[in-house]
Backbone as numpy.savetxt, mean C-alpha at the origin, in Angstrom:
# Nx Ny Nz CAx CAy CAz Cx Cy Cz
13.82 -21.73 -42.48 12.95 -22.20 -41.42 13.68 -22.20 -40.07
14.93 -22.56 -40.08 15.71 -22.62 -38.86 15.83 -21.23 -38.22
15.99 -20.21 -39.02 16.11 -18.83 -38.52 14.80 -18.39 -37.87
13.67 -18.71 -38.47 12.39 -18.30 -37.89 12.15 -19.02 -36.56
12.57 -20.26 -36.43 12.43 -20.97 -35.16 13.31 -20.32 -34.09
14.51 -19.93 -34.47 15.41 -19.27 -33.53 14.81 -17.95 -33.04
14.23 -17.17 -33.97 13.60 -15.90 -33.58 12.42 -16.14 -32.65
11.62 -17.16 -32.94 10.49 -17.49 -32.07 10.97 -17.91 -30.68
12.03 -18.70 -30.62 12.58 -19.11 -29.33 13.09 -17.91 -28.54
13.70 -16.94 -29.22 14.16 -15.72 -28.56 12.99 -14.93 -28.00
11.94 -14.81 -28.80 10.75 -14.09 -28.35 10.11 -14.77 -27.15
10.04 -16.09 -27.18 9.47 -16.83 -26.06 10.31 -16.63 -24.80
11.61 -16.67 -24.95 12.51 -16.47 -23.81 12.31 -15.07 -23.23
12.22 -14.08 -24.11 11.99 -12.70 -23.66 10.66 -12.61 -22.91
9.60 -13.17 -23.48 8.28 -13.10 -22.86 8.24 -13.84 -21.52
8.92 -14.97 -21.43 8.97 -15.69 -20.16 9.68 -14.87 -19.09
10.78 -14.23 -19.46 11.50 -13.38 -18.51 10.62 -12.19 -18.09
9.92 -11.62 -19.05 9.05 -10.48 -18.76 7.92 -10.88 -17.80
7.32 -12.03 -18.03 6.24 -12.50 -17.15 6.78 -12.76 -15.75
7.96 -13.33 -15.65 8.57 -13.59 -14.34 8.81 -12.28 -13.59
9.32 -11.27 -14.28 9.55 -9.97 -13.66 8.24 -9.34 -13.22
7.21 -9.45 -14.04 5.91 -8.90 -13.66 5.34 -9.62 -12.45
5.51 -10.91 -12.38 5.04 -11.67 -11.22 5.70 -11.18 -9.94
7.00 -10.93 -10.01 7.72 -10.43 -8.83 7.18 -9.07 -8.40
6.95 -8.20 -9.37 6.43 -6.87 -9.05 5.03 -6.97 -8.45
4.21 -7.83 -9.01 2.85 -7.99 -8.49 2.88 -8.52 -7.05
3.77 -9.44 -6.75 3.89 -9.94 -5.38 4.33 -8.83 -4.43
5.30 -8.02 -4.86 5.77 -6.91 -4.03 4.65 -5.91 -3.79
3.89 -5.59 -4.84 2.79 -4.65 -4.68 1.70 -5.21 -3.77
1.44 -6.50 -3.86 0.46 -7.12 -2.99 0.88 -7.06 -1.53
2.16 -7.31 -1.27 2.69 -7.22 0.10 2.62 -5.79 0.62
2.96 -4.84 -0.24 2.91 -3.43 0.17 1.47 -3.01 0.44
0.55 -3.44 -0.38 -0.86 -3.13 -0.18 -1.36 -3.71 1.14
-0.99 -4.93 1.44 -1.40 -5.56 2.70 -0.84 -4.78 3.89
0.41 -4.34 3.80 1.02 -3.57 4.88 0.31 -2.23 5.06
-0.02 -1.58 3.96 -0.73 -0.30 4.04 -2.13 -0.47 4.62
-2.79 -1.56 4.26 -4.12 -1.82 4.84 -4.03 -2.03 6.34
-3.00 -2.76 6.79 -2.82 -2.96 8.24 -2.58 -1.63 8.93
-1.77 -0.77 8.30 -1.47 0.53 8.90 -2.72 1.41 8.97
-3.51 1.43 7.92 -4.74 2.22 7.93 -5.69 1.69 8.99
-5.81 0.37 9.10 -6.68 -0.23 10.12 -6.22 0.17 11.51
-4.89 0.18 11.73 -4.35 0.58 13.03 -4.67 2.04 13.32
-4.55 2.91 12.32 -4.89 4.33 12.50 -6.38 4.49 12.80
-7.21 3.72 12.11 -8.66 3.81 12.36 -8.98 3.39 13.79
-8.32 2.33 14.26 -8.55 1.88 15.63 -8.08 2.93 16.63
-6.95 3.57 16.36 -6.46 4.62 17.25 -7.42 5.80 17.27
-7.92 6.18 16.09 -8.85 7.31 16.01 -10.15 6.96 16.72
-10.62 5.74 16.59 -11.84 5.33 17.27 -11.62 5.34 18.78
-10.44 4.95 19.22 -10.13 4.96 20.65 -10.08 6.37 21.20
-9.58 7.30 20.44 -9.55 8.71 20.87 -10.96 9.28 20.95
-11.81 8.91 20.02 -13.18 9.40 20.03 -13.95 8.90 21.23
-13.68 7.70 21.67 -14.36 7.14 22.83 -13.82 7.71 24.13
-12.58 8.24 24.11 -11.97 8.75 25.33 -12.58 10.07 25.77
-13.20 10.79 24.87 -13.84 12.05 25.22 -13.03 13.25 24.77
-13.65 14.42 24.81 -12.98 15.63 24.32 -11.83 16.09 25.20
-11.79 15.69 26.47 -10.71 16.15 27.34 -9.37 15.59 26.89
-9.38 14.42 26.30 -8.14 13.81 25.84 -7.75 14.27 24.44
-8.66 14.80 23.70 -8.41 15.18 22.32 -8.02 16.64 22.20
-7.92 17.16 20.99 -7.58 18.58 20.80 -8.72 19.47 21.28
-8.39 20.72 21.58 -9.37 21.69 22.07 -10.43 21.96 21.01
-11.62 22.27 21.46 -12.71 22.60 20.54 -12.37 23.90 19.83
-12.93 24.10 18.66 -12.62 25.30 17.86 -13.08 26.58 18.54
-14.18 26.55 19.29 -14.68 27.76 19.92 -14.06 27.99 21.30
-13.23 27.09 21.76 -12.59 27.24 23.06 -11.37 28.13 22.94
-11.24 29.10 23.83 -10.12 30.02 23.78 -8.88 29.38 24.42
-7.71 29.60 23.83 -6.49 29.07 24.42 -6.20 29.73 25.77
-5.40 29.12 26.63 -5.18 29.64 27.98 -4.46 30.98 28.05
-3.79 31.42 27.01 -3.04 32.68 27.08 -3.91 33.91 26.89
-5.25 33.77 26.69 -6.11 34.94 26.53 -6.55 35.46 27.86
């Protein structure tokens, strides 16, 4: 009986360590996801600002000939 209790205690210790490691990874992934969302939001705002500025500020239209022609 003593041996089976020892094995159970080892398994519990392993599982507790595993859960702690998973918690750390989940927190890191959550932080990374939040950072990526902020970056995407910033890009969307920049793109929206360029669209409001008009075509003169943006890239040339596809049918417009470059100046070297």
